[in-house]
N, C-alpha and C positions, 0 to 999 in steps of 0.2 A: 610480726616480730622478725627481724633479720638476725640470724645467728652471727656470733663472732668468730672470726678465724685469726689466730695468732700464728705467725711464722717466726720461729725464735730459736734462740740458742742459750744455753746455760741453765744449770740445775736450779738456782735460786729464782730465776725468772719463771721457770716452769711452776715451781711451788707457789710462787705469788699468784700467777694467773689462775691456778686451780683453786686457790683460796679466795680470790677476788671476784671471779666470774663464774656464774652458775652454769650457763649453757655456752660452752666454747669448745672449738675444735682446734687443737694445736697440731701443727706440722713441724717436725724437726728436720733441719737441714745441717748436715756436717760438710765441712770442706777443708781442704788443704789446697792442693794444686787443681782438683776437681771437686765438685759438690754432688751430693746425692740426698735424696730423702731417705730417712732411716726411721726405724721404730724407736720407742721410748728406751727400751733396754740398750740397744746398740749406741744411741746417742749419749747415754750417761755412763756406759761402761766400756765402751770400746776405745782404744787409743790408736791414733794415726800420727804419722809424721810426714813431713814434706814441706815444700814451700807454700806459703800462704798466697792464694789468689782469690781475693774477695769478690771479684766479678763473677767468678763461677757460681757462688751462692745466690747472688742477685739474679742471675740468668735462671737458676733452678727455681727460685722463688716465683719469678714471672711466669715460667712455664707451668708450674703448679697451679697458679692462680687462674691462668687461661684454661687450663684443662679441666679443673674440678670446682673452682670457686668463683664464678662470675661476680664481679663487683656489684652488679644490680641486685644480687641475692644474698650477698654476705657483707658484713661490716668487716673489713680487712684491716688488721694491725700488724705491723712488722716490728720485730725487736731484735736487735743485734747486740750481743755482748761479745766484746773482743779485747784482746791484748794490744790492739792497734797495728799489728803486723800485716803488712801487705807488700807485695813486690812493688817497688816504686813505679815501674813501667806499667803497672795495672791500674794506677789511681784515676788516670783520665777515663778509662773505660768503666770503672767502678762508679765514678761520679755520674757519667752519662746515663748508665743504666738506672741509677737511683732516680735521677731527675726525670728521665723519659719513660721508663718502664714500671718503676715501683711506685713512686710517690703518686702518680695519677690514679692508682688503683687503691691506695691506702687511705684510711680515715686518719691514721696516725702512724708515724715511725719513730721509734726511739733507739738511739744508739748509746750504749754504755761501755766506756773504756775502762778496764780494770788494770791497776798496777802501775800506772804512770803519773798519779797525782800525789802531791805533798799533802801533809795535813792542813795546809792553808788553802788548798784548792789549786795551787800552782803546779809546776812541773813542766818538763820538756814535752812538747807536742810531738806526737808521732806523725808519720807522713799521712796515715789514714785519717787522723783527726784534722790535720791541716787541709786535706782534701775535702772532707765533709763539712767544715766549719762555714764556708761560703754558702753552701746549700742550705744549711739550717738557718743562717741568718736571713735568707730570703724566703723561706718556706715555713709558714706557721704550722704545718702538720708534722714537722720534724723537731725532735729535741735531742740534745746531747748532753752527756754528763761524764765526769770522771770520778772514779773512786780509787783510793789506794789500799783500802782494807775491805775484807769479806764482810765485816759487820755493817759496812756502809751500803751494801748492795741493795738489801731489802728496802730500807727507808727511801732510796733513790727511785727504785721501781715504783713504790707507792706514790711518790710525788709525780713521776713522769706519767702515770696512768690514772691519776686521781680524777681529773676532769672527764676523760674518756670512760672511766669506770663508772661514774655516776650515770652516764648515758646508758651504759650496758645494763645496769641494774634496774633501769626504769621500765 
């Protein structure tokens, strides 16, 4: 049995993972202009402000995997919940890190953007969404979804992790 590791952000994602997976390690990474691993309490209850630089979170994720969770010994899943904000000058670095450092280590990577979708699923794309979209289009281990309402988050996580969840429970 290879244990599951989820590197994630978001309260509802965490609750979903704890209910869906029996044996799971969850690593919490917070970031604004710099990223750091934090404990559960800090992740959910501490507030930070500053410019958003997504690449710092992906760098921290890659470092944590390399240091503590070798892909040969762990099923690694990444999940990013975001409002889509990122400094535009960081998008190229973010995409390169995702393609070269993160996706090769992951079984699956889910990106959920909250707050920019209309009820019909449309809406203006953020720069981070536009940056990730070509990657997801070419990478079967990556999925992206948008939601505009909190009530839609849990069903989307269930959908995104349904196939991988069946494997984890086996």
